[in-house]
C-alpha positions as a printed NumPy array, in Angstrom:
array([[ 32.039, -20.993, -20.706],
       [ 33.734, -19.755, -17.947],
       [ 30.957, -17.586, -16.929],
       [ 27.982, -18.441, -14.607],
       [ 24.705, -16.38 , -14.571],
       [ 23.033, -16.222, -11.163],
       [ 25.271, -18.854,  -9.916],
       [ 24.359, -21.48 , -12.509],
       [ 26.275, -22.826, -15.277],
       [ 25.603, -21.487, -18.571],
       [ 26.65 , -24.406, -20.686],
       [ 24.498, -26.321, -18.33 ],
       [ 20.762, -23.869, -18.236],
       [ 21.483, -23.986, -22.691],
       [ 21.378, -27.604, -22.456],
       [ 18.599, -27.75 , -20.789],
       [ 16.858, -25.329, -22.625],
       [ 16.612, -22.699, -20.411],
       [ 17.253, -18.983, -20.244],
       [ 18.702, -15.885, -18.332],
       [ 15.168, -15.405, -16.365],
       [ 14.817, -19.197, -15.355],
       [ 18.17 , -18.821, -13.771],
       [ 17.086, -15.497, -12.107],
       [ 14.288, -17.944, -10.498],
       [ 16.148, -20.626,  -9.73 ],
       [ 18.672, -18.665,  -7.645],
       [ 15.992, -16.763,  -5.567],
       [ 14.323, -19.619,  -4.625],
       [ 17.221, -21.496,  -4.037],
       [ 18.195, -19.096,  -1.312],
       [ 15.192, -18.645,   0.047],
       [ 15.288, -22.71 ,   0.443],
       [ 18.47 , -22.071,   2.605],
       [ 16.533, -19.651,   4.94 ],
       [ 15.64 , -20.961,   8.019],
       [ 13.195, -17.906,   8.715],
       [ 10.907, -19.616,   5.406],
       [  7.774, -21.702,   6.563],
       [  8.124, -25.254,   5.819],
       [  5.739, -28.733,   5.563],
       [  7.375, -32.397,   5.39 ],
       [  6.015, -33.945,   2.087],
       [  6.717, -37.83 ,   1.421],
       [  9.809, -36.728,   3.571],
       [ 11.226, -34.152,   1.628],
       [ 11.494, -30.45 ,   2.865],
       [  8.801, -28.542,   0.802],
       [  8.421, -23.919,   1.705],
       [  5.593, -22.097,   1.401],
       [  6.578, -19.378,  -1.541],
       [  3.825, -16.87 ,  -1.864],
       [  3.976, -16.371,  -5.819],
       [  3.357, -12.813,  -5.165],
       [  6.243, -12.515,  -3.113],
       [  8.329, -14.224,  -5.378],
       [  7.185, -11.927,  -8.34 ],
       [  8.293,  -8.659,  -6.081],
       [ 11.928, -10.307,  -5.907],
       [ 12.027, -10.873,  -9.585],
       [  9.768,  -7.854, -10.989],
       [ 11.914,  -8.492, -14.244],
       [ 10.094, -11.236, -15.049],
       [  7.087,  -9.112, -15.638],
       [  3.341, -10.618, -15.233],
       [  2.462, -13.126, -12.805],
       [  1.449, -15.025, -15.641],
       [  4.641, -15.656, -16.822],
       [  5.975, -15.987, -13.41 ],
       [  3.146, -18.867, -13.22 ],
       [  4.449, -20.491, -16.996],
       [  8.217, -20.794, -15.979],
       [  7.243, -22.395, -12.389],
       [  5.22 , -24.95 , -14.2  ],
       [  8.339, -25.907, -16.798],
       [ 10.69 , -25.745, -13.78 ],
       [  8.595, -28.53 , -12.367],
       [  7.457, -30.411, -15.166],
       [ 11.628, -30.771, -15.65 ],
       [ 11.851, -31.982, -12.616],
       [ 14.508, -29.021, -10.807],
       [ 11.853, -28.072,  -8.397],
       [  8.685, -29.874,  -7.296],
       [  5.6  , -27.992,  -6.41 ],
       [  2.918, -29.047,  -4.151],
       [ -0.09 , -27.214,  -3.658],
       [ -1.873, -27.522,   0.226],
       [ -5.286, -26.031,   0.856],
       [ -4.929, -25.382,   4.251],
       [ -2.227, -23.395,   6.477],
       [ -2.387, -22.926,  10.078],
       [ -5.86 , -23.389,   9.998],
       [ -6.391, -20.769,   7.164],
       [ -8.428, -22.652,   4.442],
       [ -7.101, -21.102,   0.778],
       [ -4.4  , -22.248,  -1.992],
       [ -1.061, -22.808,  -0.733],
       [  1.795, -23.402,  -2.746],
       [  4.83 , -25.59 ,  -1.688],
       [  8.182, -25.74 ,  -3.325],
       [ 11.41 , -28.483,  -3.106],
       [ 14.557, -28.094,  -4.862],
       [ 15.964, -31.599,  -6.494],
       [ 19.75 , -32.836,  -7.421],
       [ 19.181, -31.239, -10.869],
       [ 19.532, -27.599,  -9.508],
       [ 22.445, -29.089,  -7.442],
       [ 23.968, -29.984, -10.911],
       [ 23.361, -26.789, -12.346],
       [ 25.456, -25.197,  -9.56 ],
       [ 28.366, -27.948, -10.684],
       [ 31.18 , -26.987, -12.012],
       [ 32.885, -28.922, -14.928],
       [ 36.35 , -30.095, -13.585],
       [ 39.132, -27.501, -15.665],
       [ 41.688, -30.388, -16.29 ],
       [ 38.653, -32.289, -18.407],
       [ 37.893, -29.032, -19.867],
       [ 41.604, -28.733, -20.81 ],
       [ 41.852, -31.999, -22.604],
       [ 41.887, -30.973, -26.235],
       [ 44.946, -28.038, -25.131],
       [ 46.805, -31.166, -24.167],
       [ 46.043, -33.904, -26.867],
       [ 47.186, -30.91 , -29.248],
       [ 50.086, -29.558, -28.233],
       [ 52.548, -27.946, -30.559],
       [ 55.121, -30.615, -32.541],
       [ 58.157, -28.776, -31.052],
       [ 57.489, -29.764, -27.64 ],
       [ 56.403, -26.589, -25.886],
       [ 52.8  , -26.21 , -24.106],
       [ 50.037, -23.936, -25.576],
       [ 49.793, -21.159, -23.352],
       [ 45.891, -20.752, -22.846],
       [ 45.4  , -17.134, -22.856],
       [ 42.053, -16.724, -20.931],
       [ 43.931, -18.037, -17.633],
       [ 44.439, -14.771, -16.699],
       [ 40.551, -14.277, -16.585],
       [ 40.095, -17.354, -15.185],
       [ 42.653, -16.784, -12.197],
       [ 41.262, -13.337, -11.806],
       [ 37.602, -15.053, -11.126],
       [ 38.968, -17.579,  -8.642],
       [ 40.556, -14.914,  -6.867],
       [ 37.223, -13.121,  -6.399],
       [ 35.419, -16.085,  -5.608],
       [ 37.536, -16.671,  -3.23 ],
       [ 37.357, -13.398,  -1.538],
       [ 33.914, -13.628,  -1.452],
       [ 31.847, -15.106,   1.669],
       [ 29.193, -16.938,   0.437],
       [ 25.76 , -14.988,   1.419],
       [ 24.048, -18.174,   2.447],
       [ 26.51 , -18.443,   5.112],
       [ 26.56 , -15.082,   6.11 ],
       [ 22.864, -15.392,   6.281],
       [ 22.456, -18.448,   8.966],
       [ 25.199, -17.025,  11.02 ],
       [ 23.57 , -13.996,  11.475],
       [ 19.842, -15.826,  12.22 ],
       [ 21.907, -18.324,  14.62 ],
       [ 23.333, -15.268,  16.164],
       [ 19.754, -13.735,  16.8  ],
       [ 17.915, -16.74 ,  17.557],
       [ 20.614, -16.827,  21.47 ],
       [ 18.533, -13.955,  22.863],
       [ 21.516, -11.386,  22.685],
       [ 22.105,  -7.758,  21.252],
       [ 20.762,  -8.677,  17.101],
       [ 22.645,  -8.335,  14.336],
       [ 20.911,  -6.353,  11.432],
       [ 23.977,  -7.156,   8.51 ],
       [ 27.662,  -7.744,   7.891],
       [ 28.645,  -5.936,   5.299],
       [ 31.732,  -7.177,   3.405],
       [ 34.891,  -5.151,   4.152],
       [ 34.225,  -4.411,   7.664],
       [ 36.336,  -5.844,  10.143],
       [ 33.357,  -7.305,  11.111],
       [ 32.628,  -9.398,   7.934],
       [ 36.641, -10.357,   7.594],
       [ 36.88 , -11.7  ,  10.885],
       [ 33.99 , -13.931,  10.505],
       [ 35.303, -14.69 ,   6.856],
       [ 38.251, -15.406,   8.38 ],
       [ 36.992, -18.156,  11.085],
       [ 34.564, -19.48 ,   8.505],
       [ 38.135, -20.657,   6.6  ],
       [ 40.04 , -21.608,   9.315],
       [ 37.228, -24.221,  10.883],
       [ 34.502, -23.996,   8.625],
       [ 30.868, -22.852,   8.903],
       [ 29.18 , -25.466,  11.061],
       [ 32.133, -24.727,  13.272],
       [ 30.922, -21.384,  13.8  ],
       [ 27.704, -22.255,  13.785],
       [ 28.184, -24.535,  16.468],
       [ 30.075, -21.623,  18.325],
       [ 27.416, -19.636,  18.236],
       [ 25.392, -22.466,  20.24 ],
       [ 27.756, -22.904,  22.924],
       [ 26.998, -19.574,  24.008],
       [ 23.725, -20.293,  24.666],
       [ 24.875, -22.997,  27.14 ],
       [ 27.397, -20.399,  28.578],
       [ 25.645, -18.64 ,  31.959],
       [ 28.928, -16.699,  31.965],
       [ 29.234, -15.727,  28.588],
       [ 25.118, -14.285,  29.071],
       [ 26.03 , -12.167,  31.297],
       [ 25.598, -14.061,  34.749],
       [ 29.132, -12.628,  36.11 ],
       [ 29.743,  -9.621,  38.62 ],
       [ 30.41 ,  -7.67 ,  36.155],
       [ 27.62 ,  -8.205,  34.242],
       [ 29.534,  -8.48 ,  30.786],
       [ 27.988,  -9.983,  27.813],
       [ 29.8  , -11.46 ,  24.965],
       [ 28.831,  -9.779,  21.674],
       [ 29.503, -11.13 ,  18.707],
       [ 33.229,  -8.963,  17.525],
       [ 34.237, -10.724,  20.634],
       [ 33.241, -13.871,  19.233],
       [ 35.081, -14.149,  15.864],
       [ 38.606, -12.501,  17.297],
       [ 40.666, -15.838,  16.699],
       [ 41.831, -16.278,  20.646],
       [ 38.439, -15.99 ,  21.617],
       [ 36.391, -18.022,  19.004],
       [ 38.351, -21.313,  19.32 ],
       [ 38.258, -21.535,  23.405],
       [ 34.255, -20.934,  22.667],
       [ 34.088, -23.565,  20.372],
       [ 35.922, -25.739,  22.313],
       [ 33.251, -25.136,  25.202],
       [ 34.958, -24.132,  27.918],
       [ 32.94 , -21.206,  29.191],
       [ 29.791, -23.942,  28.608],
       [ 28.504, -24.334,  32.516],
       [ 28.782, -28.191,  32.23 ],
       [ 32.711, -27.906,  32.414],
       [ 31.649, -26.87 ,  35.803],
       [ 35.411, -24.599,  36.04 ],
       [ 37.597, -26.65 ,  33.207],
       [ 40.771, -24.358,  33.723],
       [ 42.288, -23.528,  30.48 ],
       [ 44.814, -20.247,  31.368],
       [ 40.858, -18.273,  30.676],
       [ 39.662, -18.792,  33.87 ],
       [ 40.796, -19.485,  37.751],
       [ 38.618, -22.297,  40.07 ],
       [ 37.704, -21.447,  43.24 ],
       [ 36.553, -24.692,  45.848],
       [ 37.341, -22.682,  48.873],
       [ 33.061, -22.168,  49.752],
       [ 32.714, -26.116,  49.852],
       [ 29.991, -25.156,  46.436],
       [ 31.59 , -27.598,  43.774],
       [ 33.163, -26.445,  40.86 ],
       [ 31.868, -23.069,  39.951],
       [ 34.045, -20.843,  37.677],
       [ 35.842, -17.226,  38.593],
       [ 37.106, -16.326,  35.427],
       [ 39.803, -14.243,  35.439],
       [ 38.713, -11.005,  32.985],
       [ 42.542,  -9.755,  32.405],
       [ 43.07 , -13.178,  30.239],
       [ 39.844, -12.783,  28.356],
       [ 40.536, -11.161,  25.174],
       [ 38.262,  -7.562,  24.289],
       [ 36.613,  -7.241,  27.827]])
């Protein structure tokens, strides 16, 4: 089966006796679990996020009644796709609080069967004249692959927004597909990986210069960061205070006043200012 349902494999959903509503619930829980904003508890060494069932139902109203949602969550727990724990105190308040952890079974639902394995039947049943069967679905498959490569994972975007907003600069509300900001971020993630994008943002927090302590009161912004020439310098830590004026062509040093290696940046060589 070529198409996923809410990011999960149809064939595997059917094998496990799950339907479209189950897939929708799982995809929303997975998205919540990936967010740093969710409250959580470490239970038996695992991260469990607090999910209010009323809030969850608001995200998936198509499920219907709250009792239907409860039944489905219970089923998913019994199948060990998710794990549920109930705590009776949260932040000093007594009550009944539901916490959820996702398991490796959910990852299995997201995994694709290698195309080579799926095509083994075609290879074994080649025409007798030695020619190859052409797969009539290849254009569809190629189109899907091209679309998936062009779309930036929403989880990555959310991580970047949350990390940026955590360093106390001008906040980002959204990064919309098709904008120059989106295209630049996508290019940096494709080139360096999401973890290095997060690292570059963290490096900004260690640079008083980038955060406005300079003679122009200039402060870095997100669009400046994701420009290719700027990004690599920030990622490599060239603006971090601890470097004390490492000369990489983006700024010059001044030792004349006997104050150590206090950097004086050459604004003309810093792109986008």
